[in-house]
KEKE-3310 file (N, C-alpha, C; in steps of 0.2 Angstrom, whole numbers, plus 5000, padded with zeros to 4 digits):
npx = (5581:5594:5602:5615:5614:5623:5624:5625:5618:5606:5590:5574:5577:5579:5568:5564:5573:5571:5557:5558:5566:5557:5546:5551:5554:5566:5576:5583:5596:5603:5619:5636:5646:5662:5666:5657:5639:5630:5630:5632:5628:5634:5644:5655:5665:5661:5655:5643:5642:5631:5626:5616:5615:5624:5630:5633:5642:5652:5656:5662:5673:5679:5678:5676:5675:5684:5696:5691:5683:5693:5701:5692:5691:5704:5704:5695:5702:5714:5709:5704:5691:5679:5673:5659:5653:5638:5628:5614:5605:5594:5594:5589:5582:5594:5593:5582:5576:5575:5584:5595:5599:5602:5605:5601:5614:5623:5635:5653:5658:5648:5648:5657:5650:5641:5633:5636:5624:5626:5634:5626:5619:5614:5619:5613:5621:5632:5640:5635:5643:5656:5667:5662:5663:5666:5658:5668:5679:5676:5674:5687:5693:5686:5690:5704:5703:5697:5707:5718:5713:5705:5691:5674:5663:5646:5630:5613:5595:5585:5573:5577:5587:5587:5584:5596:5606:5603:5605:5619:5625:5620:5625:5639:5642:5639:5649:5660:5660:5661:5674:5681:5679:5685)
npy = (4600:4606:4607:4610:4613:4611:4625:4624:4612:4607:4615:4607:4595:4585:4579:4568:4568:4581:4580:4570:4577:4588:4582:4577:4587:4594:4607:4615:4623:4633:4635:4639:4625:4619:4606:4592:4589:4590:4594:4597:4612:4614:4605:4603:4594:4582:4577:4575:4569:4567:4555:4553:4540:4525:4527:4541:4541:4533:4542:4552:4545:4537:4545:4560:4569:4566:4572:4584:4578:4571:4581:4587:4577:4577:4590:4588:4579:4586:4595:4588:4583:4571:4564:4557:4548:4546:4535:4533:4518:4507:4495:4483:4480:4479:4480:4483:4471:4464:4455:4455:4457:4467:4466:4477:4488:4488:4490:4493:4481:4474:4479:4471:4461:4469:4473:4484:4493:4500:4491:4483:4489:4489:4493:4490:4475:4477:4481:4497:4504:4498:4499:4503:4506:4492:4484:4478:4485:4498:4495:4492:4504:4512:4507:4509:4523:4525:4520:4529:4542:4543:4543:4538:4526:4524:4516:4517:4514:4524:4530:4530:4539:4552:4549:4542:4552:4560:4551:4547:4560:4563:4551:4552:4564:4562:4552:4559:4569:4560:4555:4567:4570:4559)
npz = (5126:5116:5100:5089:5071:5056:5046:5032:5029:5018:5018:5020:5015:5025:5032:5039:5050:5055:5059:5069:5078:5081:5087:5098:5106:5104:5101:5087:5082:5069:5063:5057:5057:5063:5059:5053:5054:5065:5082:5100:5109:5121:5121:5110:5106:5101:5086:5073:5057:5044:5031:5017:5011:5006:4994:4994:5004:4998:4987:4995:5000:4990:4979:4969:4980:4989:4994:5000:5010:5017:5022:5031:5040:5045:5051:5061:5069:5072:5080:5091:5090:5091:5078:5070:5058:5051:5043:5032:5029:5022:5016:5004:4987:4973:4960:4945:4942:4954:4958:4965:4982:4996:5013:5027:5031:5045:5051:5048:5045:5039:5026:5019:5013:5006:4990:4977:4970:4958:4951:4944:4935:4918:4902:4888:4884:4892:4907:4915:4924:4927:4935:4948:4965:4976:4990:4999:4996:5000:5014:5018:5016:5025:5037:5037:5037:5050:5058:5055:5056:5067:5066:5067:5060:5058:5055:5051:5050:5039:5045:5058:5060:5066:5080:5082:5081:5092:5102:5101:5103:5116:5124:5120:5126:5139:5142:5139:5149:5161:5159:5161:5174:5181)
capx = (5587:5596:5607:5617:5614:5627:5619:5626:5613:5600:5583:5569:5580:5580:5562:5564:5577:5568:5551:5560:5568:5551:5541:5554:5556:5573:5577:5588:5599:5607:5625:5641:5650:5669:5666:5651:5632:5626:5633:5629:5631:5638:5650:5657:5670:5658:5651:5640:5642:5627:5626:5610:5615:5630:5633:5636:5648:5657:5658:5667:5679:5682:5676:5679:5675:5689:5701:5687:5681:5699:5703:5687:5694:5711:5702:5692:5708:5719:5705:5702:5684:5677:5669:5656:5650:5632:5626:5608:5604:5588:5595:5584:5584:5599:5591:5575:5573:5575:5588:5601:5596:5606:5602:5603:5621:5623:5642:5658:5659:5642:5650:5661:5645:5636:5634:5635:5619:5628:5637:5621:5615:5617:5618:5613:5623:5637:5639:5636:5648:5660:5672:5659:5666:5663:5658:5674:5684:5674:5675:5694:5695:5684:5694:5710:5702:5696:5714:5722:5710:5701:5684:5670:5658:5640:5625:5606:5590:5583:5569:5581:5593:5586:5585:5603:5610:5602:5608:5626:5627:5619:5630:5645:5642:5639:5655:5666:5659:5663:5681:5684:5678:5689)
capy = (4599:4611:4605:4614:4609:4615:4630:4621:4607:4609:4615:4603:4588:4581:4579:4563:4570:4586:4578:4567:4583:4592:4578:4575:4594:4596:4613:4615:4630:4632:4639:4635:4621:4618:4599:4588:4592:4591:4594:4600:4619:4613:4600:4602:4589:4576:4580:4569:4570:4562:4553:4550:4533:4523:4530:4547:4539:4531:4548:4555:4541:4535:4549:4567:4573:4563:4577:4588:4574:4569:4587:4587:4572:4580:4596:4585:4575:4591:4599:4584:4582:4565:4564:4551:4548:4542:4534:4530:4513:4503:4489:4483:4477:4483:4481:4483:4464:4462:4448:4456:4460:4469:4467:4484:4489:4490:4491:4493:4474:4472:4481:4466:4458:4473:4473:4491:4493:4502:4486:4479:4493:4487:4497:4484:4469:4479:4485:4504:4506:4492:4501:4505:4504:4486:4484:4476:4490:4503:4493:4492:4511:4515:4504:4513:4530:4525:4520:4535:4549:4542:4544:4532:4525:4521:4515:4516:4515:4531:4532:4530:4544:4557:4546:4540:4558:4562:4546:4548:4566:4562:4546:4554:4570:4559:4548:4564:4571:4555:4555:4573:4569:4554)
capz = (5123:5110:5096:5083:5064:5051:5042:5026:5028:5014:5021:5016:5013:5031:5035:5045:5056:5058:5062:5075:5083:5083:5091:5105:5110:5103:5097:5082:5080:5063:5063:5053:5061:5060:5056:5054:5053:5071:5088:5106:5110:5127:5121:5103:5105:5097:5080:5068:5050:5041:5024:5015:5009:5005:4988:4996:5008:4993:4984:5000:5002:4984:4973:4968:4986:4994:4997:5005:5016:5021:5025:5037:5045:5048:5055:5067:5073:5075:5085:5096:5090:5089:5072:5069:5051:5052:5036:5032:5024:5023:5012:4998:4981:4970:4953:4943:4941:4960:4958:4970:4988:5001:5020:5029:5033:5052:5053:5043:5044:5034:5019:5015:5009:5002:4983:4975:4965:4951:4947:4941:4930:4912:4896:4883:4887:4896:4914:4914:4929:4929:4940:4954:4971:4979:4997:5002:4995:5004:5020:5019:5016:5031:5042:5036:5040:5057:5061:5053:5058:5073:5065:5068:5055:5060:5051:5054:5045:5038:5050:5065:5060:5071:5086:5083:5082:5099:5107:5100:5106:5123:5126:5120:5131:5146:5142:5140:5156:5166:5159:5164:5182:5183)
cpx = (5588:5602:5609:5617:5618:5622:5620:5621:5607:5593:5579:5571:5581:5574:5561:5567:5573:5561:5553:5562:5562:5547:5544:5557:5563:5574:5583:5590:5604:5613:5631:5645:5657:5669:5659:5644:5628:5631:5629:5632:5635:5644:5651:5662:5668:5654:5649:5640:5637:5627:5620:5609:5623:5634:5636:5642:5654:5660:5663:5673:5683:5681:5679:5679:5680:5693:5697:5686:5687:5701:5698:5689:5700:5709:5700:5698:5712:5715:5702:5694:5683:5671:5666:5652:5644:5628:5619:5608:5598:5589:5590:5587:5589:5597:5584:5572:5573:5578:5594:5598:5602:5603:5604:5610:5620:5630:5647:5658:5654:5644:5654:5656:5640:5638:5632:5629:5621:5632:5632:5617:5618:5615:5619:5615:5630:5636:5640:5642:5652:5665:5669:5662:5662:5663:5664:5679:5682:5675:5682:5696:5692:5688:5701:5709:5700:5703:5718:5720:5706:5693:5680:5664:5652:5635:5618:5601:5588:5578:5571:5586:5592:5587:5593:5607:5609:5606:5616:5628:5626:5624:5637:5647:5643:5646:5661:5666:5662:5671:5684:5684:5683:5696)
cpy = (4604:4607:4610:4610:4614:4619:4628:4615:4610:4609:4611:4597:4583:4581:4574:4565:4576:4585:4574:4573:4586:4588:4576:4582:4595:4602:4613:4622:4629:4637:4635:4631:4620:4611:4596:4592:4593:4590:4597:4607:4618:4609:4599:4598:4582:4579:4574:4572:4565:4561:4550:4543:4531:4526:4537:4546:4537:4537:4552:4551:4539:4539:4556:4571:4571:4568:4582:4584:4572:4575:4588:4583:4574:4586:4593:4582:4581:4595:4595:4583:4575:4565:4557:4552:4543:4541:4530:4524:4508:4496:4489:4480:4482:4484:4480:4476:4461:4455:4449:4459:4461:4470:4474:4484:4492:4492:4491:4485:4471:4474:4476:4462:4462:4473:4480:4490:4495:4497:4482:4483:4492:4493:4492:4478:4470:4482:4493:4507:4500:4493:4504:4502:4498:4487:4483:4482:4496:4501:4494:4500:4514:4513:4508:4520:4530:4524:4526:4541:4548:4543:4538:4532:4521:4521:4514:4516:4522:4534:4532:4535:4549:4555:4544:4546:4560:4557:4546:4554:4565:4557:4549:4560:4567:4555:4553:4567:4567:4555:4561:4573:4564:4556)
cpz = (5117:5107:5091:5077:5060:5047:5034:5024:5024:5017:5017:5014:5019:5035:5040:5051:5059:5062:5069:5080:5086:5088:5098:5108:5109:5098:5093:5080:5074:5064:5059:5058:5058:5056:5057:5053:5060:5077:5094:5107:5116:5127:5113:5101:5102:5092:5076:5061:5047:5033:5022:5013:5008:4999:4990:5000:5003:4989:4988:5001:4995:4978:4973:4975:4991:4998:5002:5011:5020:5025:5032:5042:5049:5053:5062:5072:5076:5080:5091:5096:5088:5084:5071:5062:5052:5045:5036:5027:5027:5020:5007:4992:4977:4963:4951:4943:4948:4961:4963:4976:4993:5008:5022:5032:5040:5055:5047:5041:5038:5027:5015:5011:5005:4995:4981:4969:4958:4947:4943:4936:4923:4907:4890:4887:4891:4902:4912:4918:4931:4934:4947:4960:4974:4986:5001:5002:4999:5011:5022:5020:5022:5037:5043:5039:5047:5061:5061:5056:5065:5072:5066:5063:5058:5055:5054:5048:5045:5043:5057:5065:5065:5078:5087:5084:5089:5104:5107:5104:5114:5126:5126:5125:5138:5147:5143:5147:5161:5165:5162:5172:5185:5184)
residu = (MET:ILE:ILE:PHE:GLU:ASP:SER:ARG:GLN:GLN:LEU:GLY:LYS:HIS:THR:LEU:LYS:ASN:THR:TYR:PHE:GLU:THR:HIS:ASP:ILE:GLU:VAL:LYS:ARG:THR:LYS:LEU:TYR:VAL:GLY:ASP:TYR:THR:LEU:PRO:THR:ASN:GLN:SER:ILE:CYS:ILE:ASP:THR:LYS:LYS:ASP:ILE:GLN:GLU:LEU:ILE:GLY:ASP:ILE:CYS:GLY:LYS:SER:HIS:GLU:ARG:PHE:ARG:ASN:GLU:LEU:ILE:ARG:ALA:GLN:GLU:SER:ASN:ILE:GLN:LEU:ILE:ILE:LEU:THR:GLU:ASP:ASN:GLY:GLY:TYR:CYS:ASP:LYS:LYS:ASN:THR:ILE:TYR:ASN:LYS:PRO:VAL:THR:SER:VAL:LYS:ASP:LEU:PHE:GLN:TRP:LYS:ASN:PRO:ARG:LEU:PHE:ILE:MET:GLN:GLY:LYS:LYS:GLN:LYS:TYR:PRO:ASN:ALA:THR:LYS:GLY:ALA:THR:LEU:ALA:LYS:ALA:LEU:ILE:THR:MET:GLU:ASN:LYS:TYR:GLY:VAL:SER:PHE:LYS:PHE:CYS:LYS:LYS:GLU:GLU:VAL:GLY:GLU:ASN:ILE:ILE:ASN:ILE:LEU:ARG:ASN:GLY:ALA:ASP:ASN:THR:GLU:GLN:SER:ARG:LYS:ALA)
# end
């Protein structure tokens, strides 16, 4: 199997994905993609954009990268590309004292219970980031974007990201082929 990886993906920062691809005989060709980070050369109507964690997703949805991210969603929608945002999350403790614990996020729904670790960073007796985005706020924004732009938000553990990319591309490609034949 051959997949395309966006040439703007930083080399050396995606070792888990690359190891999965290598050990499963998946050839990765780097090229500039119109949207996302991964797609198939034979069916570019499905693209996957990966996020290393929920904080990166927050930056794209609620932070300084919002306009760039929204423009990518619009490009995908206008080009009839099914864009899937795949965010890596293993859950875990949110603060140094291990007093707050997040279960791994597996869906947008899980974000309603997610606690942003930044809300628990203290500077003396004050919160360092009192305005950090809450899980429920992020979840509502993702639901709005799904409805407005047709994007899908999916979550997986870091060690499963390579397998998830391939499964999404294969299943999406199979579903697209079946709809064309029907």
